[in-house]
N, C-alpha and C positions, 0 to 999 in steps of 0.2 A: 879596264882602270873600270870602278867596282863603283854606279853614281853615284854616293856619299864623296869618292875619295874626289872620281871627275865634277862635282859641284865646290868644293874645295878648293879645291885649285881652279875652276873658273874665278871661285871671287878671290881670292889670291894676284893671279894673271890680273885680275882688275881692277883691286884698293891701290895693291902695290904699281903693277905695273904703269898705272898710267899718268903716275902724281913720280915717278922718278924720271918717263921719260918725256914731260910734257914742261920740264927746263932747257933739253937740250933740242925741245923742238919750240920753243920762244925764242933759244939766243936762235937761231936759225933764222928764224922769222925776221927779228932785228935787224937781220943783213941782208936779204930779203929787201927788208924795207924799203932801200931806193924808186924799186919798179915799182911797189903793188905797197904802197903808201899807208892803205887799209890793214893791213896787217902790223903795225905796229901798233894800230889804235888801239888792236884788242889787249882790253888787259888780262892776268897771265893767269888768273881763277878761270877765266875762260878755254885757257889750252887747257887747261887741269879737267875741266869736265868734257873737250872736245875726246883728250886721250883717251879714259875712261872709258868714253861711248866707240872709240876706234875698235881699245879691247874688246869690250862685249861684244858687238857683231861679229866683230875678225873667233873671238870667242865661241859663237854660239852651235856653230855648225860640231865641233869638235867634243862641245858638252851633250846637243844630243844624239848624237852617233855614243856616246860611249853607256843614255839608257834607251838604245834599239830601235831611235827611230831610224826611217831609210828616205822615206821623202817626204814633198809639199806638203801632201793631202797627212798626210800625219801630223804637220804643223798647224793642221786648219785651211789652208794655201789652197785651196781649190776655184778653177775657173770663176769667174763670177757667174755666168751665165745661168740663170734660176736664181742666182739667189743676191739680182739687188734690191726686188721685199726687204733683204731679212736687216739693208745697210744702212735702208733712207726709215726703215721703223725706227734702230740702235740712233740714225742722226735726229729721228722725230725725239724718240727718250731721251738722249743725251739737250738734246737742244732747251727745251720744255723744260726738264727739270732744273736746269740753269737758269734758264728765261724767269722762272718762277723764285729764286734767289734776285734775282734782277729789280722784279717790279717790286719787291716785300724793300730792299733798299731803295730804293728809286723813292719810293710810297713813305714812309718811316725819314726820306731826306736825314739818311745818313750818307745819301753821293746821289750829286744836280748830275745835267747832263755836261759834259767839256764845252766852253764858249768856245766862240771865234771859228767854228766847221763848217766852213765851207763842203760843197756837196761830192765833188771833187775829192777832196776829201774826207767824208765821212765813207766813199765809195772805194775808196783803195782801204783803208780801216777795216773795215769790214770784209774784202776780198782775201789780201793782207791774211786775215785772223781766217778764215775760211779755208786759203791750200796751204798754213800751218798747221793747223788741225788735222788737215786729213795727212797728209804726212809723217806727222811727228808720231797721228793715232796706227799705221800700219807700219810703222819701226818698233815702236814701243812694243804694237802688237803681237809681232813674232815673236820679239825679246822676250816679254810677260807671259805671254797666253801661249802662246804658240808654241817657244821652245819649254823655257821653265817651266809653267802649269802644266803645259804637254809632256813634258819629262817624265816629273814628279808626276805624271799621273799614271806612268808606265808602271811602276810599283809598289801603289798606293792609291789609298781609297782617293775618288777624285775631295770630295770637303779638305782633308786633311792637308790637300796642294794645294786647294785654294788656297786654305788660311797662308800657306807657307807664302808662297810665291806670290801672296795679295802683301804681306809683312818686306818680302824685298824690294817690291816695288814701292811700297813708301818709305822708307828705310832716302830708300835714288828719289824716293823727289821730296821727303821731307829734309833734304842736307840744305842748310839755310845757305843764301848766297854772300861769304867770306869777303874776310878785306881782303884788300890786294899787300899781302909782304914784301913785292918782287918775285924775282927767281935769282940772286944771286948766288943764291949755295944748291949743291945738288940734292940737295934734300926738302927746298923751298916747296916741294906739289903735295912732299907732306905737313907741310906745316899749317898749307890749305885747308888741305884734307881734315884735317883735326878741327877748322875753325866752323868747318860748313858740316860736322856733326854738333857744332855745341849748344845744337838748338833742343840736343834731346840728355840737357840739364834743366834747363827751365819747364818743369811740367804744367804750367799753364801753355805752354805751344803743345808739350805733346801729347793735352785733349782741350781739344779735338781735335787739332790737327793730325797731328800723328793715325788716330783712330777712323778721323774723316776720308787720310787716305786711302788704308785698310782697306776701310770700306766698297773705296770705288772701283778698289783691285777684286776686292769679290765679285761685287755686280761685273762686273773685266768677266773674271773667269764665270762666274754664270750663263752669263751669255753667252760661252764657248762652247760648254757641257751639255746647256738645253739646244740649241742650233747643230753643233757638230760639228762647225768652219768659227772662223773668226773675224766673218764682215759685220754680223751684228755686232759685236766683242769693237770694230773699228770703227764703224759708225758712229756710236755709242762714245765712244772715247773722243772723236773728230768733233762732237756738236758740243762736248763740255769744254778740249780748247778753245773754239771758238767764242765763247762766251767767256774763259778767264781771258787769254788776248783783247779780244772787242766791252768786255769791262773794262780793265784798266786803262785803255784809250781811251773811248766814249765818255766813260765820267771821272770828274773828280770830286773832294771832297768840299761841304756846304762854301762860301763865303761871303761875307758880312765888310760892307764897302768893298769890295775887292782881295780884300787879305782872307785865305785859309779859315777857321777858324780852329785845325788841326782835328785829329785822331775823336771819330765818335766814346762817347762811354762805355757807349755796348756794344763798340767793335765783337769784344766775348761772343755777343750773340749773336751782331748781322754776321763776321768777319771782316775782314782788308776788302781790296780791291782784289785777290787772290780768289776770293770767293770761298773758298773753298775751306779756311780755316777757323769758319764759327760756327755755334750749335743747330744755324737757323740752318746748315748746311748739311750738317750729321741728320736732319727732321727730312729735309728731303733727298736725301742721299739715302733714308732708311720708307720711306714713302717707294722711291724708284724703285727698292731692290724690290718690296712685296709689289707693284704690278707688273717688274720684270717676271715672279715670278708664277705668275699666272698668265704670262704670253703664249700662247701654241705659240713654236718657235721650231717648227718641222727639221726632224735631224735627217740629215744623208745614209748616214748610216751611226751602226754605235758605236761607243766608244772603249777606245780601245781601254780593257780589261786588267786591274793588275796583276801582276804576275810574281809569280817567287824569282829574284831574281841570283843566277845560279851561281852558289860560291867559289 
């Protein structure tokens, strides 16, 4: 199968297969709810997300085979020995870059530290944020940088490959949290998917939100290209997710007499609790891109060069 056809088939399976499977999985979960009540507590939209993720991960292997990859090393997944410096360097860049946003927002007063947090709860939030950051970073870097960026890089120059893979990364992360219509019909998952894409109809959300996510994807792809493997990208991504999780859990909107004053009129600049949907994040990501461009990340070997695909 030609690479382009394989990629289009991959997208079709993820975006159609996941939503169509979700109502069936949701129905089975409701029958199992007596033994595992937590299954019935999950909204239907989460089943749509998880089914799409399952198809995305399951389709990675045939996709990368169609693009000619034959080993884990070609996906950037090499043994960590000798690469711990890259991992922690990525963590440092990700942590510091979003810490700047946190500091500016707290100083400006658009967010305040959460109230009534004891030490145990504070530590738990940080630990969960760190574990979530690294686990999600590993999965997403394997998928978006290792598989998708790495696959496109085999048939074209790495710059357009980075742009394409970053746009795909941004689209999937830009999809908004949809209302939950329930799973009454076989097409209910497709309805949820349509709601998830509704954010693209609002240009004020697209710019800078979608732009920032694309820029983040370019940063991660550049880190892979410069370092020769995924460890710096995993660390960078993990540092970002840590702050996104911790910031939302540890901070609140300002209060007056115990009542939240509502969203800041300057959210367009500072962003919401997701951090990456304001122009401040765009500035920080551009600075991080400049820093990363100048970092001397040694490569273990030269990247695969674009080659003419056999017709």
